[in-house]
N, C-alpha and C positions, 0 to 999 in steps of 0.2 A: 434680092429678087427670089432666091430659092427659098427662102423662109416664108416669103408671101405666097408663093405657089404652093408650099406645103400646107400652109394655113387653110388656104381656100380648098384645097383637095380634101381635107379632114372635113371641112365644113360641108362640102357637097356630098360626101359619104354619108354624114349625120342626117341631111335633109333627105337624101334619096330613101335611106333606111326608114326615116319617120313618115315620109309620104307612103311608102309601100305598106307600113304597118297600118297607117290611117285608112287605106283604101281597103285593106283587109278587115279591120276591125270595124268600120263603119257597118258592115253588114252582120258580122257574127254577133256583136253586142246588141245591135237592134233586134236581132232575131232571138238572141237570149231573153231579152225583156219581155218579149211577147211569148214566149214558150209556154209560161204557166197559165196564161190567159186565152191561147187560141188552141192549143193541145190539151184539151182538159179531160177528154175521155179516158176513164181509167187512170188519171193523173199521169198520162204519157208525157207530157212536156216536163212536169216536175221530175218524174223519175228518170227521164232522159238525161236531164242536167245532173242528176245525182250520180248517175252511171258515168257521165262525161267526167265530172271531177274526182270521181274515184279512180278512173283510168288514168286521169292527168297526175294523181297523187302517186301511183304504182310506178309509172313511166318516169316520174321526175327523179326516181331513185337512180335511174340509169341515164338520165338524159344527158350528164354531164360528160360520160364517157362516149356517148354517141356523137356529141358536139365536137369531142378532141378527135374523134375518127374522121369525122366528115368534114371538119372545119365550120367556122361560124355561117359563111355564106352558103354552103352546100346544105347545112341543116335548116337554114331559113327557107330555102326554095323547097326542100322535102316537106318542110312543116305546113306550107301553104296548102298542100294538097288535101289535108284532113279538114281544113275550113271550107274548101270547095265541096268536098263529099257531104258535110253536115249541111250546108245550105241546099243542095240538091235533094238530100232525104226530105226535107221540109216541104217539097213539092207534092210528096205523097206521104205523109207522116202516117206510119203505122209501127207496130212493135218490130217487124222484120226490117224496116229500113232505118228507123231511129236509133235502136240499140246498137247495131254494128257501126252505123255513122259516129255514135257518140263515143264509143269504145276508140276508134281510130283517131278521132279528134282529140281525145285525152293523150294519145301517144305523140300526135302532131304538134299539139299545143305545147307539150313539155319540152320537146327539143327546141322549138322555135323561140320560146321565152328564155330558155337558158342561152341559147344562141344570141338572142337579141340584147340581153343584159352583158354578155361578154363582148359582143361586137361594140356596143356603145361605150362600154369602159375602155376597151382597147383603143377606140379611137380617140376618146378623151386624154388618155395618157399620151399617146402619140403626139396629139396636138400640143398637150403642157409641155412635153419634151422638146418638139420642134421650135415652140414660140418662147421657150424659157418661163412659163407661167406656173403659178401654184396648182399643184395638181388637184387638190381637193376642190379649189374653186372652180376648175374647169370640168371636172366630173360632175359637180352640181349643176353647173351652166348646161352642160350636154344632156344630163338628165332632166333637167326643166325644160329644155327645148323640145325633147323628144316626147317626154310624157305629156307636154301642152298640146302637141299636134296630135298625138294619139287620142289624148281625152276628148278632143274635139270630135271623135267619131260618134260619141254619144249624142252630140248635138246634129251632126249632120245625118247619121243613119236614122235617128229618130224623128228628124224632120221629113225624111223621105216616107217614112212610116206613116206619119201624121198626114201627108199629102195623099198617099195611095189607098189608105185604110179607110172605110166607112162602115157605119152601123146599119145593117139591114133590118128587115122586119123581124119582130120578135127578140131583137138584141143580138142578132147574130152578126157576125163580122165578115165583110166581103172585101175582096181586093188581095187577100193573101197570095194567091198563085201569081199574080202580076209583081207583087212585092218582091218575092222569092226569085222570080226570073230577072229583075233588075239586079237584086243582091248578087246574084250568079254572075252575070255579066261583069259587074264591077269587081268581084272576087277574082275573075280571070285577069283583069288588067293588074291587080295586086301582084299575083303570081308572076306576070311578065315583069313588073318593076323590080321583083327580087333578084330576078336572073341578072340585072345589070349591075348589081352592087359589086364593089371591089372586094377581092379576098384580102382578109386581115391576117398578118402574122403574128397573132397574139401568142400569149404563154399558152402551150398545150397544143398548138397547131402546127409548129415547125417540126416537130420529132413524132411523126404519127408511127404507131406500132406496126411492125412487120406483119405480113398477110399469114405468115405461118406461126404466130403466136400461139401458145397452147392454151387448152381451155382452163387449165389451173390459173395460168398468168392472166388471163382474162378476168376471171373470178377475183383473184386478188385484187387486181386493179379496180374492179367494180366495187369491191368492199371497201376499199381504201377512200374511194370517192363519195361513198355514202357515209362511211362511219367518221372519217378523220374530221369533218367539219363539226361533228356532234361532240368531239373530244376537246374543243376549244371552249372554255366558259363564255367568251365574247357570245358565240353563236347561240348557246343554251339561253343566255338572257336577252337575245333579240327574237327567239322563237316565239315568245307570247305575243309580241307586237306583230310579227309576221302573220301569226294565226288570226289575230284580230282583224287585221287589215282583209284578210280572206272573210271572216265573218261580216264585216260591215259591208262588204260589196255583195255577199249572198243576201244580207238583209234587205238592201235596195231591191235586188232582181227579184226575190221570192216573196218577202213579206210587205214592204212598203208599196210595191206596184199592186199586190193582191189585195191587201186588207185595207189600205188607205186610199191609193189613187183611184184604182177601178171602180169601187162602191160610188164615189164622187163624180168622177170624170168620165167614166166607161173605158172599154179597151183603147179606143183611139187615143183617150186622154193620157193614157200610159205614155204614148210616145211624146206627148207636149211635155209631160212632167219629167221625163227623163232627157229630153233635150234641154231643159233648164238644168238639170242636174250636171249633164255634160259640159254646158258651157261654162259653168262656174269651176267644175274640175279642171278644164282646160286653161282658164284664166288664172287660177290659182297655182297650177303645176309651172306654167311659164314666170309667174312673179316669184314664188319661193324659190325655184332653181337658180334664178339670178341673186338670190339672196343667200345662198349656201356657200359658206367658204371654209367650213371645217367643222369638228365636232361639237363646238358650241353654238353655231348656228343651227345646225342640225338639231340639237337638243331643244333650243327655244321654238323652232318651227314646229317641230312634232308635237311638243307640249300645246301649243296654242291650237293645233288641229285636233288632237285628241279631246281639249278641253271644249271645243264647239260641238264636237260630235257627243260628248257626254252630256252636255245642255239639252241637245235636241232629243236625244233618246230618253232622258229623263223627263222631259217635257210630254213626250209622246206618252210614255207610261203612266205619268200622273194625272195628266190633264186630258189628253185624247180619249183615254179609256173611260174616262168619267162622262164623255161628251156623246150621247146616244145617236145623235143626228150627225157626227162627223165634223170635218172641218171645211171650211171655204176653199175655193180655188186659189186664192191670193196665198193662203196660209200652207197649202200643199206645196206651192212653188217655192215658197220660202224654206220649208223643210228640204226639198230637193236641192236647193242652192247650198244650204248648210252642210248637208251629206255630202254633196259634190266637192266643196271646199275641203273637207276632211279627207276625202279620198284622193284629191290630188296632193295634198301634204304627204300622206303615206307613200303613196307611190313614188315620188320623187326622191323623197328622204330615204327611204329603205333602200333603193338602187344606190344613191350615192353613198349611203353608210356601208353598204357591203363592199362597194368598189374601193373605198378607203381603208377599211379594216383587213380585208382578205385579199391582198396582192398576190399572195402565192397560190392561191386556189380560187381563181375567180369564178370559174365554171361550176366548182363544187358549192361556192356560197350562193350562186344564183339558182342552182338546182334545189338547195334547201329552201329557198324563199318560196319556189313553186310547189314544193312538197307540202309544206305547212299550209300556205295560202289555199292549195287546191282541196287538201283535206278538210280544212275548216269549212270551205264552200260546199264540199259534198255532204258534210254532215247536216248543214242547214237545209240543203235541198230535200235530203231523206227524212228529217224531222218534221219539214214544213206542213205535210198534210196531217200531222198527229200532234202538234203543239200549238197552244193559242199565241196570238200575238203577244199578250202581256207576259208570257212565260219566256219568250223570245227576247223581249226586251230586259227582262231581269238578267238573263244571260249575258246580253251585250253589255249592260252596264258594269256587271261584275267583270267581264273579259276586258274591257278598256282600263278599268283600275289595276288588274293584275298586269297587264301589258305594260302600262306606264311605270308601275313600280319596278319591274325587271330592266326597263329601259333606262330609267334614271340611275339605278344602281350600276348599270354597265358604264354610263358616262362618267360617274365617280371613279370607277375602277380604271378606265382608260386614261382620264385626266391624272389620277394618282400615279400610274404607271409611266407616263409622260414626264411628269414632274420629277421623279426619281431617276429616270434616266438622263434628264437635263441636268440634275445635280451631280450625278456621277461624272458626267463630262466636265 
């Protein structure tokens, strides 16, 4: 009976965290998809997103330390305030509202995502221990369920956008004020849900630093949290795949929506295409999460997802660029679906992989995930106004090849080390 109660508690914790993240991300991702299309004056939307992810990159360097100090739950609650402020700033989008909001959201997002990764991994490990299950399988399943729920935000948020936005005279978009008010109300609900999460006593949360700790000790701790993971060859081999996962997300948000979807379907059509993207992202995340059982399964799943994205990117580069009249609606939705599948694979498997390989410094590993993801996203947004679609596609194709080369070399190294250890035993 005690085992069953513990299992149910861990499941409830996972679902509560997933629902809270879903409510928050419904709004922020839908708003982000529209930024480059609705805030076009002086590239305000594109530059705001570039500032957001630059801030995200910088603050991710200290995010693991903040999460250790606050604990996962408190960090999650604090992080929601940045999401709320960014949506509020979009009610009156100017340089004086969007830039500060983007900077603060970068800080808030960095701690909320490190806390999220730590919280889910801690819950999965607790569940595996309590129920005597294989840890790698449980981490994969929990990440699959979380990312499946999370990815559905693209479906729900963009369907809301599609319902409320309309094209006015002269091609202008109306309904944005009502849309962001709805987003703001829903964001408040997400913040309330975060407050009801249980505190987790994961590694790093039980021995909080004394309030009188010296500045020098603080800096030493910070340096270790930033540098130590990069001294591990496994992390260095994962970094290209992490960076590519950020590049492919930014490509969808900035390039795919602006240069492929909007010219054919209009601004309101962006929401429809991204809803398809989110639906397949969610379905894929739920499916592959249940298939994850260890490093071999992660390798096969990541390879399949990367191959799908490689084929799609190559097709757009070689075929779409030669088609002056663009592509049809069905083709756009198929591209969106394929890109969603790739994103679902990378999100679930990267989180599962880091949880499996870096048990001693989970916060530091997830901080590195967000540092490299957000840095690559920021680069795309800053480059977007000055680089052609074809040039970006060449970068993407090269990046996925380099990322997979590093990842496959990593799997060979880890398997070799495991085999040597087993032989010694």
